C-alpha positions as CSV (number, residue, x, y, z in Angstrom):
1,M,-16.0,4.7,-80.5
2,S,-13.9,1.7,-79.4
3,K,-15.2,-0.6,-77.2
4,K,-13.7,-1.2,-73.9
5,P,-11.9,-4.8,-73.6
6,T,-13.2,-7.1,-71.9
7,K,-12.1,-8.5,-69.0
8,P,-11.1,-12.5,-68.9
9,P,-13.2,-14.4,-66.4
10,E,-10.6,-16.5,-65.3
11,T,-8.6,-13.3,-63.4
12,F,-7.6,-12.5,-60.0
13,T,-7.5,-8.6,-58.4
14,G,-4.4,-7.5,-56.3
15,G,-1.0,-9.2,-55.9
16,F,-0.1,-12.6,-56.7
17,S,3.0,-14.9,-56.8
18,R,4.5,-16.7,-60.3
19,I,6.6,-19.0,-61.1
20,P,7.0,-20.2,-64.8
21,H,6.1,-23.2,-66.1
22,A,9.1,-24.3,-67.1
23,V,10.4,-24.6,-63.8
24,M,7.4,-26.5,-62.5
25,D,8.1,-28.6,-65.2
26,S,12.2,-29.0,-64.6
27,Q,14.0,-31.6,-62.8
28,A,15.2,-29.3,-60.2
29,F,11.3,-28.6,-58.5
30,I,9.8,-32.3,-59.6
31,G,12.7,-33.7,-57.8
32,L,12.3,-31.1,-54.5
33,S,11.0,-32.9,-51.3
34,D,7.2,-32.0,-50.2
35,R,8.7,-29.5,-47.9
36,G,11.5,-27.9,-50.2
37,K,8.7,-26.9,-52.8
38,S,6.4,-25.3,-50.2
39,L,9.5,-23.0,-48.7
40,L,10.0,-22.0,-52.4
41,F,5.8,-20.9,-52.6
42,A,6.6,-19.2,-49.2
43,L,9.8,-17.6,-50.7
44,I,8.4,-16.2,-53.5
45,R,5.6,-14.1,-51.9
46,Q,8.5,-11.7,-51.0
47,I,9.2,-10.8,-54.6
48,N,7.9,-7.5,-55.6
49,G,9.3,-6.8,-59.1
50,S,12.2,-5.5,-57.8
51,N,13.9,-7.1,-54.7
52,N,15.3,-10.2,-55.8
53,G,18.0,-10.9,-55.1
54,R,17.1,-9.2,-51.0
55,L,14.4,-12.3,-50.1
56,Q,15.4,-13.5,-46.9
57,L,14.4,-16.6,-45.0
58,T,14.6,-15.2,-41.1
59,N,13.7,-17.4,-38.0
60,K,11.5,-15.1,-37.5
61,W,9.4,-14.1,-41.0
62,L,9.3,-18.2,-41.5
63,S,7.9,-18.6,-37.9
64,G,5.1,-15.9,-38.7
65,H,4.3,-18.0,-41.6
66,G,3.9,-21.6,-40.0
67,W,7.5,-22.8,-40.6
68,Q,8.5,-23.7,-36.8
69,S,11.1,-26.5,-37.4
70,H,14.8,-24.5,-37.6
71,S,16.0,-28.0,-38.5
72,S,13.5,-28.7,-40.7
73,N,13.7,-25.4,-42.5
74,S,17.7,-25.6,-42.6
75,K,17.5,-28.5,-44.7
76,A,15.0,-27.0,-46.9
77,I,17.1,-23.8,-47.5
78,A,19.9,-26.3,-48.5
79,E,18.1,-28.0,-51.1
80,L,16.6,-25.3,-52.9
81,I,20.1,-24.5,-53.0
82,E,21.5,-27.6,-54.3
83,R,19.1,-28.3,-57.4
84,E,20.0,-24.2,-58.0
85,L,16.6,-23.1,-57.8
86,I,17.7,-20.2,-55.5
87,V,21.4,-18.8,-54.9
88,I,22.5,-16.4,-51.4
89,S,23.2,-13.4,-53.0
90,R,24.7,-11.7,-49.3
91,L,26.5,-13.7,-46.9
92,G,25.2,-13.1,-43.5
93,G,26.6,-13.6,-40.1
94,L,26.9,-12.3,-36.4
95,N,27.4,-8.2,-37.6
96,S,25.6,-8.6,-41.2
97,G,22.2,-9.8,-40.5
98,S,20.9,-12.4,-42.1
99,N,21.6,-14.1,-45.9
100,W,19.9,-12.7,-48.6
101,Y,18.3,-14.8,-51.6
102,A,17.3,-14.9,-55.1
103,V,15.5,-16.9,-57.0
104,T,17.2,-18.1,-60.7
105,W,14.4,-17.9,-62.9
106,L,14.6,-13.8,-62.2
107,Q,17.3,-11.4,-63.3
108,I,18.5,-9.0,-60.6
109,S,17.9,-5.3,-61.3
110,N,20.4,-4.2,-58.7
111,F,23.5,-5.6,-57.3
112,V,24.9,-2.8,-55.0
113,G,25.4,-4.3,-51.3
114,L,25.3,-8.0,-52.7
115,D,28.2,-10.6,-52.8
116,I,27.6,-11.9,-56.1
117,T,27.7,-9.6,-59.6
118,A,25.9,-9.7,-63.3
119,Q,29.1,-11.7,-64.5
120,S,29.2,-14.3,-61.4
121,Y,25.0,-14.7,-61.1
122,K,23.8,-17.5,-63.7
123,Q,20.1,-16.6,-64.7
124,G,18.5,-20.1,-65.1
125,S,21.1,-22.2,-63.4
126,W,17.6,-24.1,-62.7
127,A,17.6,-25.9,-66.1
128,D,21.1,-27.5,-65.6
129,C,20.4,-29.5,-62.3
130,K,21.0,-33.1,-62.8
131,L,20.3,-34.7,-59.2
132,P,17.9,-37.1,-58.7
133,Q,14.4,-36.8,-57.0
134,T,15.4,-35.9,-52.9
135,V,14.7,-39.4,-51.0
136,R,11.3,-39.1,-49.3
137,R,11.0,-40.6,-46.0
138,K,8.2,-43.3,-46.0
139,P,5.2,-43.0,-43.9
140,P,4.7,-45.8,-41.0
141,Q,3.3,-48.4,-41.4
142,K,0.6,-49.9,-39.3
143,Q,1.6,-52.9,-37.0
144,K,-0.5,-55.5,-36.6
145,N,-1.6,-56.6,-33.1
146,H,0.5,-59.3,-32.2
147,P,-1.2,-62.3,-30.3
148,D,1.5,-62.4,-27.4
149,K,0.9,-58.7,-26.4
150,R,-1.7,-57.8,-23.9
151,D,-4.1,-55.8,-25.2
152,S,-4.6,-58.3,-28.2
153,T,-8.1,-59.4,-28.3
154,I,-6.7,-62.7,-30.1
155,P,-5.8,-65.6,-28.0
156,T,-2.1,-66.6,-28.6
157,T,-3.0,-69.9,-29.4
158,G,-6.1,-68.9,-32.0
159,T,-10.0,-68.5,-31.5
160,E,-11.0,-70.5,-28.5
161,S,-14.3,-70.8,-26.6
162,K,-14.5,-71.1,-23.0
163,F,-16.0,-74.6,-22.1
164,T,-18.5,-75.1,-19.8
165,I,-16.9,-78.5,-18.9
166,P,-14.7,-79.2,-16.8
167,V,-10.9,-79.9,-18.3
168,Y,-11.2,-84.0,-16.8
169,G,-14.6,-84.6,-17.9
170,T,-18.0,-84.4,-16.5
171,K,-18.1,-84.8,-12.5
172,K,-20.9,-86.3,-10.8
173,A,-21.7,-84.2,-7.4
174,N,-21.1,-86.3,-4.1
175,F,-23.7,-85.6,-1.1
176,D,-22.7,-88.4,0.7
177,Q,-21.3,-86.4,3.1
178,S,-23.3,-85.8,6.6
179,T,-25.4,-83.0,7.7
180,V,-25.0,-83.8,11.5
181,P,-21.9,-81.1,12.3
182,V,-18.7,-82.6,13.8
183,Y,-19.2,-82.6,17.4
184,G,-22.7,-83.4,17.1
185,N,-26.3,-82.2,16.6
186,N,-26.3,-78.4,17.5
187,V,-29.3,-78.1,19.7
188,S,-29.7,-76.3,22.7
189,I,-29.2,-77.9,26.1
190,P,-31.4,-76.2,28.6
191,Y,-29.5,-75.1,32.2
192,I,-30.0,-77.5,35.0
193,P,-28.2,-75.9,38.6
194,P,-26.6,-78.1,40.4
195,H,-27.8,-80.3,43.7
196,S,-27.4,-79.1,46.8
197,G,-27.4,-80.8,49.6
198,S,-30.0,-79.5,51.7
199,K,-33.9,-78.8,50.4
200,R,-36.1,-76.2,51.1
201,I,-39.3,-76.8,52.2
202,V,-42.3,-74.4,51.1
203,G,-43.6,-73.0,54.8
204,K,-40.6,-73.6,56.9
205,S,-37.9,-71.7,58.3
206,R,-34.4,-72.5,57.1
207,K,-33.7,-72.7,60.6
208,G,-35.5,-75.5,61.0
209,M,-34.7,-77.1,57.9
210,I,-32.6,-80.7,59.4
211,Q,-29.2,-81.3,57.2
């Protein structure tokens, strides 16, 4: 009785995407921008073994896979075409739908409905790419706080300490000023009514008083 072949320990069950090492080691792939590489991996997710040439990169599909910027997506697609990793197999338009694409390391099994033929399609054109590496945008550099900025904790003339001594030297307090108010002592003066011409004598009526 023959023994069942042992299953390799590092295997994966289910569908997965593949890309040849020769493509990944090529100048066409290495020179891609990070966005271009990511988009290529997203595109080959559609490959099922018989649909090369009918791959699509519509805005709806890209948005569902996390690609939200239409302008950045267009740049990445143009980069993949320029480096001959993909080709447009059918040109879309207003009444003909979206563009169809093919990856250039695979054959196309069905050319029906495509704008390219078996004679015009060049499999392996990625190996002919001699373009230099795509210029990557430099990350923003951290700017140091300028001393003149209002939010800076550094004084404009360097590190300084606060002085407890007056600017023009130590001054002596002057206590020679008078504590008396300007208009004299603030003392309460009893009220004295004005003198009248007659005096009232106790026990006598007013009528009997002599003026």
